C-alpha beads as a LAMMPS data file, in Angstrom:
LAMMPS data file: protein, C-alpha beads

394 atoms
393 bonds

1 atom types
1 bond types

-500.0 500.0 xlo xhi
-500.0 500.0 ylo yhi
-500.0 500.0 zlo zhi

Masses

1 110.0

Atoms # bond

1 1 1 96.522 -276.566 -371.581
2 1 1 94.935 -278.017 -374.696
3 1 1 91.376 -279.048 -375.438
4 1 1 90.558 -281.914 -377.795
5 1 1 87.548 -282.859 -379.861
6 1 1 87.652 -286.144 -381.734
7 1 1 85.653 -288.275 -384.109
8 1 1 87.765 -291.350 -384.733
9 1 1 86.767 -294.480 -386.648
10 1 1 87.247 -297.839 -384.964
11 1 1 88.498 -299.304 -388.242
12 1 1 91.186 -296.673 -388.766
13 1 1 94.194 -297.846 -390.833
14 1 1 97.150 -298.691 -388.626
15 1 1 100.362 -296.692 -388.604
16 1 1 102.267 -299.923 -389.310
17 1 1 100.365 -300.450 -392.540
18 1 1 101.022 -296.849 -393.615
19 1 1 103.990 -295.270 -391.793
20 1 1 103.174 -291.606 -392.472
21 1 1 99.485 -291.368 -391.688
22 1 1 99.242 -288.551 -389.120
23 1 1 98.801 -285.170 -390.795
24 1 1 98.590 -282.024 -388.669
25 1 1 97.156 -278.700 -389.848
26 1 1 97.802 -275.497 -387.912
27 1 1 95.031 -273.000 -388.509
28 1 1 92.729 -276.005 -388.809
29 1 1 89.843 -274.055 -387.317
30 1 1 89.801 -271.726 -390.319
31 1 1 88.281 -272.214 -393.752
32 1 1 91.358 -273.304 -395.772
33 1 1 92.819 -275.424 -392.972
34 1 1 89.593 -277.255 -392.227
35 1 1 89.006 -278.024 -395.917
36 1 1 92.506 -279.462 -396.197
37 1 1 92.042 -281.543 -393.057
38 1 1 88.671 -282.831 -394.219
39 1 1 90.086 -283.979 -397.558
40 1 1 93.001 -285.730 -395.869
41 1 1 90.632 -287.466 -393.458
42 1 1 88.373 -288.583 -396.288
43 1 1 91.404 -290.198 -397.934
44 1 1 92.002 -292.315 -394.824
45 1 1 94.657 -290.205 -393.079
46 1 1 94.587 -289.443 -389.382
47 1 1 94.235 -285.675 -389.089
48 1 1 94.928 -283.303 -386.202
49 1 1 93.540 -279.774 -386.498
50 1 1 95.373 -277.208 -384.377
51 1 1 94.000 -273.720 -383.766
52 1 1 93.215 -271.214 -381.051
53 1 1 89.543 -271.338 -382.074
54 1 1 87.421 -274.431 -382.610
55 1 1 86.185 -275.239 -386.134
56 1 1 82.612 -274.171 -386.836
57 1 1 82.112 -277.269 -388.972
58 1 1 81.557 -280.808 -387.628
59 1 1 84.622 -283.042 -387.550
60 1 1 84.901 -285.790 -390.144
61 1 1 85.984 -289.325 -389.418
62 1 1 89.648 -289.653 -388.439
63 1 1 89.784 -285.988 -387.343
64 1 1 90.821 -284.574 -383.963
65 1 1 90.957 -280.953 -382.819
66 1 1 93.550 -279.540 -380.407
67 1 1 93.144 -276.016 -379.074
68 1 1 96.546 -274.359 -379.049
69 1 1 98.073 -270.880 -378.962
70 1 1 100.986 -270.928 -381.412
71 1 1 102.700 -268.096 -379.554
72 1 1 103.230 -270.429 -376.589
73 1 1 106.110 -272.771 -377.447
74 1 1 105.146 -275.422 -374.883
75 1 1 101.616 -275.640 -376.290
76 1 1 102.969 -276.044 -379.824
77 1 1 105.449 -278.686 -378.696
78 1 1 102.652 -280.670 -377.069
79 1 1 100.215 -280.266 -379.968
80 1 1 102.654 -281.430 -382.676
81 1 1 103.728 -284.577 -380.876
82 1 1 102.992 -287.652 -382.983
83 1 1 102.600 -285.873 -386.325
84 1 1 104.333 -287.157 -389.466
85 1 1 103.573 -284.208 -391.749
86 1 1 102.732 -280.627 -390.691
87 1 1 100.864 -278.098 -392.814
88 1 1 101.513 -274.747 -391.173
89 1 1 98.555 -272.652 -392.375
90 1 1 97.894 -270.501 -389.288
91 1 1 98.490 -266.764 -389.600
92 1 1 97.056 -263.450 -388.473
93 1 1 96.510 -260.013 -390.002
94 1 1 95.574 -260.827 -393.600
95 1 1 92.757 -258.303 -394.118
96 1 1 90.516 -255.672 -392.558
97 1 1 91.284 -254.244 -389.115
98 1 1 93.478 -257.273 -388.337
99 1 1 96.103 -255.718 -390.635
100 1 1 96.619 -252.912 -388.127
101 1 1 97.347 -255.049 -385.049
102 1 1 101.096 -255.203 -385.584
103 1 1 102.054 -256.790 -382.246
104 1 1 99.763 -259.781 -382.626
105 1 1 100.689 -260.166 -386.309
106 1 1 104.366 -260.425 -385.408
107 1 1 103.729 -262.789 -382.503
108 1 1 101.626 -265.252 -384.502
109 1 1 103.367 -265.106 -387.874
110 1 1 107.002 -265.019 -386.764
111 1 1 107.175 -266.442 -383.242
112 1 1 104.445 -268.957 -383.982
113 1 1 106.324 -270.201 -387.040
114 1 1 109.574 -270.474 -385.105
115 1 1 107.761 -272.543 -382.488
116 1 1 106.394 -274.873 -385.185
117 1 1 109.861 -275.349 -386.699
118 1 1 111.442 -276.143 -383.339
119 1 1 108.651 -278.593 -382.474
120 1 1 109.228 -280.361 -385.808
121 1 1 112.906 -280.805 -384.968
122 1 1 112.186 -281.925 -381.413
123 1 1 109.668 -284.581 -382.476
124 1 1 111.662 -285.598 -385.571
125 1 1 108.805 -284.668 -387.884
126 1 1 110.038 -285.153 -391.429
127 1 1 107.791 -282.840 -393.469
128 1 1 106.675 -279.215 -393.098
129 1 1 104.563 -277.422 -395.720
130 1 1 104.277 -273.688 -395.098
131 1 1 101.301 -271.690 -396.393
132 1 1 102.718 -268.409 -397.637
133 1 1 101.407 -265.575 -399.789
134 1 1 102.052 -263.672 -403.004
135 1 1 102.845 -260.699 -400.776
136 1 1 106.356 -261.920 -399.970
137 1 1 107.184 -260.757 -403.512
138 1 1 104.447 -258.231 -404.310
139 1 1 104.264 -254.798 -402.713
140 1 1 102.407 -252.667 -405.230
141 1 1 104.682 -253.085 -408.249
142 1 1 103.315 -254.523 -411.499
143 1 1 104.217 -258.187 -412.055
144 1 1 103.135 -260.258 -415.058
145 1 1 103.604 -264.029 -415.118
146 1 1 106.126 -263.797 -412.283
147 1 1 108.302 -266.758 -411.372
148 1 1 109.818 -268.034 -408.133
149 1 1 113.234 -266.685 -409.137
150 1 1 112.024 -263.166 -408.331
151 1 1 113.726 -261.767 -405.201
152 1 1 111.880 -261.156 -401.956
153 1 1 110.479 -257.652 -401.642
154 1 1 112.760 -255.691 -399.275
155 1 1 111.187 -255.745 -395.828
156 1 1 111.055 -251.956 -395.557
157 1 1 109.007 -251.746 -398.782
158 1 1 106.050 -253.813 -397.611
159 1 1 102.922 -251.640 -397.223
160 1 1 101.635 -253.794 -394.322
161 1 1 103.027 -255.763 -391.410
162 1 1 101.280 -258.992 -392.367
163 1 1 103.200 -259.281 -395.644
164 1 1 106.464 -258.343 -393.946
165 1 1 106.080 -261.003 -391.266
166 1 1 104.973 -263.656 -393.757
167 1 1 108.143 -263.001 -395.753
168 1 1 110.291 -263.399 -392.643
169 1 1 108.456 -266.583 -391.673
170 1 1 108.706 -268.137 -395.132
171 1 1 112.455 -267.567 -395.216
172 1 1 112.805 -269.181 -391.791
173 1 1 110.867 -272.253 -392.955
174 1 1 112.915 -272.691 -396.114
175 1 1 116.165 -272.145 -394.196
176 1 1 115.116 -274.941 -391.801
177 1 1 115.175 -277.487 -394.641
178 1 1 117.744 -280.176 -393.818
179 1 1 117.970 -283.179 -396.164
180 1 1 117.172 -286.388 -394.322
181 1 1 116.053 -284.554 -391.195
182 1 1 113.308 -282.053 -392.080
183 1 1 112.029 -281.344 -395.586
184 1 1 110.239 -278.015 -395.982
185 1 1 108.586 -276.068 -398.776
186 1 1 106.376 -272.984 -399.099
187 1 1 103.197 -272.470 -401.118
188 1 1 102.560 -268.844 -402.045
189 1 1 98.812 -268.473 -402.402
190 1 1 96.581 -266.096 -404.328
191 1 1 93.282 -264.885 -402.811
192 1 1 91.235 -267.898 -401.686
193 1 1 87.534 -268.334 -402.466
194 1 1 84.862 -271.039 -402.465
195 1 1 81.641 -272.086 -400.788
196 1 1 81.841 -271.339 -397.074
197 1 1 84.734 -268.869 -397.324
198 1 1 84.446 -266.456 -394.388
199 1 1 86.857 -263.599 -395.021
200 1 1 86.898 -261.991 -398.476
201 1 1 83.563 -262.854 -400.068
202 1 1 81.283 -261.892 -397.125
203 1 1 83.080 -258.555 -396.762
204 1 1 82.795 -257.827 -400.479
205 1 1 79.099 -258.736 -400.625
206 1 1 78.152 -256.698 -397.549
207 1 1 80.153 -253.676 -398.765
208 1 1 78.355 -253.631 -402.114
209 1 1 75.020 -254.453 -400.479
210 1 1 75.356 -251.462 -398.151
211 1 1 75.872 -249.103 -401.076
212 1 1 79.321 -248.061 -399.831
213 1 1 81.013 -248.953 -403.125
214 1 1 80.382 -245.943 -405.364
215 1 1 83.282 -246.372 -407.793
216 1 1 85.810 -248.945 -408.975
217 1 1 89.545 -248.738 -409.633
218 1 1 92.211 -250.650 -411.530
219 1 1 90.034 -251.115 -414.622
220 1 1 92.665 -252.901 -416.715
221 1 1 94.543 -254.657 -413.911
222 1 1 94.775 -258.451 -413.594
223 1 1 95.079 -260.606 -410.480
224 1 1 95.096 -264.307 -409.552
225 1 1 92.521 -266.140 -407.443
226 1 1 92.616 -269.585 -405.860
227 1 1 89.644 -271.903 -405.423
228 1 1 89.732 -273.851 -402.166
229 1 1 89.730 -277.171 -404.056
230 1 1 92.919 -276.135 -405.835
231 1 1 94.436 -274.990 -402.539
232 1 1 93.743 -278.405 -400.992
233 1 1 95.174 -280.224 -404.004
234 1 1 98.404 -278.188 -403.906
235 1 1 98.982 -278.810 -400.196
236 1 1 98.428 -282.547 -400.441
237 1 1 100.767 -282.781 -403.424
238 1 1 103.404 -280.744 -401.590
239 1 1 103.196 -283.040 -398.576
240 1 1 103.658 -286.067 -400.807
241 1 1 106.585 -284.429 -402.610
242 1 1 108.460 -284.007 -399.313
243 1 1 108.540 -287.713 -398.512
244 1 1 111.708 -289.393 -397.217
245 1 1 113.783 -289.338 -400.405
246 1 1 116.845 -287.111 -400.103
247 1 1 116.293 -286.236 -403.760
248 1 1 112.957 -284.579 -403.073
249 1 1 112.860 -281.827 -405.684
250 1 1 110.367 -279.809 -403.612
251 1 1 112.536 -279.636 -400.471
252 1 1 113.617 -276.078 -399.741
253 1 1 111.504 -274.678 -402.567
254 1 1 108.716 -272.097 -402.884
255 1 1 105.768 -272.351 -405.299
256 1 1 103.137 -269.940 -406.555
257 1 1 99.658 -271.494 -406.398
258 1 1 96.547 -270.112 -408.133
259 1 1 93.743 -271.014 -410.534
260 1 1 96.151 -270.125 -413.335
261 1 1 93.677 -267.714 -414.961
262 1 1 94.398 -264.018 -414.197
263 1 1 91.328 -261.781 -414.146
264 1 1 90.386 -258.276 -413.031
265 1 1 89.276 -258.367 -409.394
266 1 1 85.975 -256.571 -409.986
267 1 1 85.197 -258.669 -413.061
268 1 1 85.851 -261.744 -410.949
269 1 1 83.198 -260.678 -408.425
270 1 1 80.766 -259.185 -410.968
271 1 1 78.811 -262.412 -411.759
272 1 1 78.284 -263.046 -408.039
273 1 1 77.174 -259.520 -407.181
274 1 1 75.017 -259.102 -410.286
275 1 1 73.402 -262.473 -409.603
276 1 1 72.466 -261.195 -406.140
277 1 1 70.947 -258.061 -407.671
278 1 1 73.758 -255.655 -406.808
279 1 1 75.437 -254.543 -410.043
280 1 1 78.796 -252.856 -409.657
281 1 1 79.143 -249.156 -410.492
282 1 1 80.539 -248.164 -413.880
283 1 1 82.610 -245.252 -412.585
284 1 1 86.389 -245.774 -412.334
285 1 1 88.797 -243.608 -410.354
286 1 1 92.630 -243.665 -410.230
287 1 1 94.292 -246.246 -408.002
288 1 1 96.424 -243.485 -406.479
289 1 1 93.312 -241.644 -405.266
290 1 1 91.872 -244.781 -403.658
291 1 1 95.245 -245.454 -402.022
292 1 1 95.143 -242.010 -400.376
293 1 1 91.581 -242.635 -399.191
294 1 1 92.633 -246.006 -397.732
295 1 1 95.533 -244.306 -395.954
296 1 1 93.104 -241.833 -394.358
297 1 1 90.767 -244.675 -393.373
298 1 1 93.658 -246.464 -391.645
299 1 1 94.479 -243.335 -389.662
300 1 1 90.839 -242.930 -388.654
301 1 1 90.895 -246.516 -387.433
302 1 1 94.091 -245.869 -385.496
303 1 1 92.443 -243.087 -383.479
304 1 1 88.802 -244.199 -383.142
305 1 1 88.382 -247.634 -384.705
306 1 1 89.695 -249.606 -381.756
307 1 1 87.261 -247.866 -379.431
308 1 1 84.165 -248.284 -381.591
309 1 1 85.160 -251.592 -383.227
310 1 1 85.387 -249.817 -386.583
311 1 1 86.031 -252.071 -389.588
312 1 1 87.978 -250.206 -392.294
313 1 1 86.262 -250.462 -395.675
314 1 1 89.633 -250.652 -397.394
315 1 1 93.333 -250.726 -396.500
316 1 1 96.318 -249.687 -398.597
317 1 1 97.399 -253.278 -399.138
318 1 1 93.936 -254.211 -400.369
319 1 1 94.055 -251.320 -402.854
320 1 1 97.272 -252.682 -404.343
321 1 1 95.955 -256.238 -404.390
322 1 1 92.812 -255.209 -406.274
323 1 1 94.079 -252.361 -408.424
324 1 1 97.601 -253.271 -409.593
325 1 1 98.364 -256.054 -412.063
326 1 1 100.211 -258.925 -410.411
327 1 1 99.915 -262.553 -411.399
328 1 1 102.346 -265.452 -411.247
329 1 1 103.174 -268.578 -413.205
330 1 1 102.226 -271.994 -411.788
331 1 1 104.577 -273.854 -414.159
332 1 1 107.030 -274.771 -411.388
333 1 1 104.238 -276.208 -409.225
334 1 1 102.948 -278.185 -412.212
335 1 1 106.419 -279.521 -412.999
336 1 1 107.575 -280.400 -409.475
337 1 1 104.327 -281.212 -407.687
338 1 1 102.014 -282.297 -410.488
339 1 1 99.642 -279.434 -409.652
340 1 1 96.789 -278.815 -412.109
341 1 1 93.905 -276.466 -411.159
342 1 1 90.503 -278.130 -411.467
343 1 1 88.462 -274.925 -410.981
344 1 1 89.111 -271.507 -412.515
345 1 1 87.364 -268.290 -411.441
346 1 1 84.084 -270.136 -410.814
347 1 1 81.624 -268.503 -408.421
348 1 1 78.342 -270.119 -409.478
349 1 1 78.268 -272.372 -406.410
350 1 1 79.054 -269.382 -404.187
351 1 1 76.163 -267.497 -405.802
352 1 1 73.819 -270.367 -404.959
353 1 1 75.128 -270.327 -401.387
354 1 1 74.396 -266.620 -400.935
355 1 1 70.979 -266.844 -402.565
356 1 1 70.161 -269.646 -400.135
357 1 1 71.332 -267.417 -397.261
358 1 1 68.884 -264.716 -398.349
359 1 1 71.312 -262.178 -399.806
360 1 1 69.471 -261.836 -403.121
361 1 1 67.910 -258.422 -403.561
362 1 1 64.134 -258.604 -403.961
363 1 1 61.346 -256.068 -404.448
364 1 1 58.722 -256.775 -401.858
365 1 1 55.103 -256.247 -402.833
366 1 1 54.527 -254.243 -399.683
367 1 1 57.265 -251.781 -400.539
368 1 1 55.858 -251.299 -404.050
369 1 1 52.392 -250.565 -402.634
370 1 1 53.908 -248.117 -400.154
371 1 1 55.853 -246.446 -402.974
372 1 1 52.693 -245.797 -404.983
373 1 1 50.755 -244.778 -401.862
374 1 1 53.342 -242.167 -400.904
375 1 1 53.440 -240.821 -404.450
376 1 1 49.624 -240.612 -404.514
377 1 1 49.615 -238.589 -401.286
378 1 1 52.250 -236.230 -402.691
379 1 1 50.197 -235.825 -405.884
380 1 1 47.013 -235.013 -403.923
381 1 1 48.796 -232.430 -401.788
382 1 1 50.305 -230.844 -404.890
383 1 1 46.901 -230.814 -406.608
384 1 1 45.223 -229.143 -403.589
385 1 1 47.885 -226.426 -403.577
386 1 1 47.414 -225.774 -407.269
387 1 1 43.618 -225.696 -406.892
388 1 1 43.899 -223.145 -404.083
389 1 1 45.567 -220.778 -406.514
390 1 1 42.722 -220.984 -409.062
391 1 1 40.038 -218.297 -408.521
392 1 1 36.627 -219.699 -407.646
393 1 1 34.054 -218.923 -410.352
394 1 1 31.172 -216.714 -409.247

Bonds

1 1 1 2
2 1 2 3
3 1 3 4
4 1 4 5
5 1 5 6
6 1 6 7
7 1 7 8
8 1 8 9
9 1 9 10
10 1 10 11
11 1 11 12
12 1 12 13
13 1 13 14
14 1 14 15
15 1 15 16
16 1 16 17
17 1 17 18
18 1 18 19
19 1 19 20
20 1 20 21
21 1 21 22
22 1 22 23
23 1 23 24
24 1 24 25
25 1 25 26
26 1 26 27
27 1 27 28
28 1 28 29
29 1 29 30
30 1 30 31
31 1 31 32
32 1 32 33
33 1 33 34
34 1 34 35
35 1 35 36
36 1 36 37
37 1 37 38
38 1 38 39
39 1 39 40
40 1 40 41
41 1 41 42
42 1 42 43
43 1 43 44
44 1 44 45
45 1 45 46
46 1 46 47
47 1 47 48
48 1 48 49
49 1 49 50
50 1 50 51
51 1 51 52
52 1 52 53
53 1 53 54
54 1 54 55
55 1 55 56
56 1 56 57
57 1 57 58
58 1 58 59
59 1 59 60
60 1 60 61
61 1 61 62
62 1 62 63
63 1 63 64
64 1 64 65
65 1 65 66
66 1 66 67
67 1 67 68
68 1 68 69
69 1 69 70
70 1 70 71
71 1 71 72
72 1 72 73
73 1 73 74
74 1 74 75
75 1 75 76
76 1 76 77
77 1 77 78
78 1 78 79
79 1 79 80
80 1 80 81
81 1 81 82
82 1 82 83
83 1 83 84
84 1 84 85
85 1 85 86
86 1 86 87
87 1 87 88
88 1 88 89
89 1 89 90
90 1 90 91
91 1 91 92
92 1 92 93
93 1 93 94
94 1 94 95
95 1 95 96
96 1 96 97
97 1 97 98
98 1 98 99
99 1 99 100
100 1 100 101
101 1 101 102
102 1 102 103
103 1 103 104
104 1 104 105
105 1 105 106
106 1 106 107
107 1 107 108
108 1 108 109
109 1 109 110
110 1 110 111
111 1 111 112
112 1 112 113
113 1 113 114
114 1 114 115
115 1 115 116
116 1 116 117
117 1 117 118
118 1 118 119
119 1 119 120
120 1 120 121
121 1 121 122
122 1 122 123
123 1 123 124
124 1 124 125
125 1 125 126
126 1 126 127
127 1 127 128
128 1 128 129
129 1 129 130
130 1 130 131
131 1 131 132
132 1 132 133
133 1 133 134
134 1 134 135
135 1 135 136
136 1 136 137
137 1 137 138
138 1 138 139
139 1 139 140
140 1 140 141
141 1 141 142
142 1 142 143
143 1 143 144
144 1 144 145
145 1 145 146
146 1 146 147
147 1 147 148
148 1 148 149
149 1 149 150
150 1 150 151
151 1 151 152
152 1 152 153
153 1 153 154
154 1 154 155
155 1 155 156
156 1 156 157
157 1 157 158
158 1 158 159
159 1 159 160
160 1 160 161
161 1 161 162
162 1 162 163
163 1 163 164
164 1 164 165
165 1 165 166
166 1 166 167
167 1 167 168
168 1 168 169
169 1 169 170
170 1 170 171
171 1 171 172
172 1 172 173
173 1 173 174
174 1 174 175
175 1 175 176
176 1 176 177
177 1 177 178
178 1 178 179
179 1 179 180
180 1 180 181
181 1 181 182
182 1 182 183
183 1 183 184
184 1 184 185
185 1 185 186
186 1 186 187
187 1 187 188
188 1 188 189
189 1 189 190
190 1 190 191
191 1 191 192
192 1 192 193
193 1 193 194
194 1 194 195
195 1 195 196
196 1 196 197
197 1 197 198
198 1 198 199
199 1 199 200
200 1 200 201
201 1 201 202
202 1 202 203
203 1 203 204
204 1 204 205
205 1 205 206
206 1 206 207
207 1 207 208
208 1 208 209
209 1 209 210
210 1 210 211
211 1 211 212
212 1 212 213
213 1 213 214
214 1 214 215
215 1 215 216
216 1 216 217
217 1 217 218
218 1 218 219
219 1 219 220
220 1 220 221
221 1 221 222
222 1 222 223
223 1 223 224
224 1 224 225
225 1 225 226
226 1 226 227
227 1 227 228
228 1 228 229
229 1 229 230
230 1 230 231
231 1 231 232
232 1 232 233
233 1 233 234
234 1 234 235
235 1 235 236
236 1 236 237
237 1 237 238
238 1 238 239
239 1 239 240
240 1 240 241
241 1 241 242
242 1 242 243
243 1 243 244
244 1 244 245
245 1 245 246
246 1 246 247
247 1 247 248
248 1 248 249
249 1 249 250
250 1 250 251
251 1 251 252
252 1 252 253
253 1 253 254
254 1 254 255
255 1 255 256
256 1 256 257
257 1 257 258
258 1 258 259
259 1 259 260
260 1 260 261
261 1 261 262
262 1 262 263
263 1 263 264
264 1 264 265
265 1 265 266
266 1 266 267
267 1 267 268
268 1 268 269
269 1 269 270
270 1 270 271
271 1 271 272
272 1 272 273
273 1 273 274
274 1 274 275
275 1 275 276
276 1 276 277
277 1 277 278
278 1 278 279
279 1 279 280
280 1 280 281
281 1 281 282
282 1 282 283
283 1 283 284
284 1 284 285
285 1 285 286
286 1 286 287
287 1 287 288
288 1 288 289
289 1 289 290
290 1 290 291
291 1 291 292
292 1 292 293
293 1 293 294
294 1 294 295
295 1 295 296
296 1 296 297
297 1 297 298
298 1 298 299
299 1 299 300
300 1 300 301
301 1 301 302
302 1 302 303
303 1 303 304
304 1 304 305
305 1 305 306
306 1 306 307
307 1 307 308
308 1 308 309
309 1 309 310
310 1 310 311
311 1 311 312
312 1 312 313
313 1 313 314
314 1 314 315
315 1 315 316
316 1 316 317
317 1 317 318
318 1 318 319
319 1 319 320
320 1 320 321
321 1 321 322
322 1 322 323
323 1 323 324
324 1 324 325
325 1 325 326
326 1 326 327
327 1 327 328
328 1 328 329
329 1 329 330
330 1 330 331
331 1 331 332
332 1 332 333
333 1 333 334
334 1 334 335
335 1 335 336
336 1 336 337
337 1 337 338
338 1 338 339
339 1 339 340
340 1 340 341
341 1 341 342
342 1 342 343
343 1 343 344
344 1 344 345
345 1 345 346
346 1 346 347
347 1 347 348
348 1 348 349
349 1 349 350
350 1 350 351
351 1 351 352
352 1 352 353
353 1 353 354
354 1 354 355
355 1 355 356
356 1 356 357
357 1 357 358
358 1 358 359
359 1 359 360
360 1 360 361
361 1 361 362
362 1 362 363
363 1 363 364
364 1 364 365
365 1 365 366
366 1 366 367
367 1 367 368
368 1 368 369
369 1 369 370
370 1 370 371
371 1 371 372
372 1 372 373
373 1 373 374
374 1 374 375
375 1 375 376
376 1 376 377
377 1 377 378
378 1 378 379
379 1 379 380
380 1 380 381
381 1 381 382
382 1 382 383
383 1 383 384
384 1 384 385
385 1 385 386
386 1 386 387
387 1 387 388
388 1 388 389
389 1 389 390
390 1 390 391
391 1 391 392
392 1 392 393
393 1 393 394
């Protein structure tokens, strides 16, 4: 059974005037998917958001939401009916304790993707853009300015099940490309950020705010990041590139997508955290040591985390992502899709967002008064002790 929310304009452009106007986004209840859907709707497209959870943001004009479990093939088949272009962005197990739920990761990322592919064939949907990840190639090895010609990381070398299943799913999507029947491509994304992002930035801010981050690692390493505006641009361009022409250069291809400006992970976050009053520590430790600590944390979660809802501070995959140099060229995406990042490593708007939310560290007047009061009491007690030792003059 599916649930729908809609906010449709009465003056919506007709399908006859624009044949391919219905764009469907799986994972549309999440941050990247909703931002893509909103941009498409603002451009006049009819948009269907598909997810197991409802969006927390209000629907724009021309948008409709369908609640759907991708693991159930009949629900996917029903949800995708009527779409002209599908952006398959839904996934599970990217970070935190989700990375350790291997059964659900496999069900959503592999079976869910197979269900989407089969529904595309059944409904004669012509275009499928798959949202993939750097991790289909990267598994802890150093990569500088990598290109799409690099081979997939062997499945048994992935440090986490999410990356392994995303690699399997991407290969299934690209193998499903059939000229004239279904055009597919995959966008391999760097870490996504932007105003309203709900996964990486909140976790980073709260970790530093709690004082749990005592040291850094990977001092000289470089990584890519991806602003949500650039993510949206790349997906829309990919959808356009897969149009009817049998000569579509993007069909069957994979593309790395990022801001195109590699930077150290901790230096990327430093302006945000410092602006909130939480400067990062200046102590650096070896990546190998942090990897061992993350391994221990994962084992602790395995035994007690599921009972007490324990959120691991760090996982092994996150150590590699933050501490080992890996960045990729966007030249192919620029050449084939016309992709040009409009934002690069810019967190000033995110800083404003978190200041507005009350995350900025402040020294309250009351706490300062209490500090001096406590110190005065300690001084008086100390003075009375000292005076008791001095002989009284007779």
